[in-house]
C-alpha positions in Angstrom: -27.9 112.7 -3.8 -27.1 111.3 -0.3 -30.0 109.0 -0.7 -28.6 107.5 -4.0 -25.2 107.3 -2.8 -25.5 105.8 0.8 -29.0 105.3 1.9 -30.3 103.2 -1.2 -27.2 100.7 -1.1 -27.7 100.3 2.7 -31.3 99.8 2.4 -30.9 97.1 -0.3 -28.1 95.4 1.8 -30.3 95.6 5.0 -33.3 94.1 3.3 -31.2 91.2 2.0 -29.7 90.5 5.5 -33.2 90.7 7.0 -34.8 88.4 4.4 -32.0 85.9 5.0 -32.5 86.0 8.8 -36.3 86.1 8.8 -37.0 83.5 6.0 -36.0 80.0 6.8 -36.0 78.5 3.3 -33.1 78.1 1.0 -34.8 80.6 -1.6 -34.9 83.2 1.2 -31.1 82.7 1.6 -30.4 83.0 -2.1 -32.7 86.0 -2.6 -31.0 87.7 0.4 -27.6 87.0 -1.1 -28.8 88.5 -4.3 -30.1 91.6 -2.5 -26.8 92.0 -0.6 -24.8 91.8 -3.8 -27.2 94.1 -5.6 -26.7 96.7 -2.8 -22.9 96.4 -2.8 -23.0 96.7 -6.7 -25.0 99.9 -6.2 -22.5 101.3 -3.8 -19.5 100.3 -6.1 -21.1 102.0 -9.1 -21.6 105.1 -7.2 -18.0 105.0 -6.0 -16.8 104.5 -9.5 -18.7 107.2 -10.9 -17.3 109.6 -8.3 -13.8 108.4 -9.1 -14.5 109.1 -12.9 -15.9 112.7 -12.1 -12.8 113.5 -10.0 -10.6 112.3 -12.9 -12.3 114.8 -15.2 -11.8 117.6 -12.8 -8.0 116.8 -12.7 -8.0 116.7 -16.5 -9.6 120.1 -16.7 -7.0 121.6 -14.2 -4.1 120.0 -16.2 -5.5 121.5 -19.4 -5.9 125.0 -17.9 -2.3 124.8 -16.5 -1.0 123.9 -20.0 -3.0 126.8 -21.5 -1.5 129.1 -19.0 2.0 127.8 -19.9 1.5 128.4 -23.6 0.4 132.0 -22.9 3.0 132.9 -20.3 5.8 130.5 -20.6 5.7 129.7 -17.0 4.0 126.7 -15.3 1.3 127.9 -12.7 2.5 127.9 -9.2 6.2 128.1 -10.0 
């Protein structure tokens, strides 16, 4: 999981930077920029997925609290 979240995007970005630095053609710069943007996209997709998963956990806790309130008439933690 750590590989997909952190290592893979870093490797993609690093390969793009290295290609742009080593290659001295316009095509190398363009492909390097594409690889950097692809690596940033992978990192952003991982981040957005984690935010979505955390939202599901919050929703589940809220639903459990509402169920508890319906059973007991008291909000949990009060």
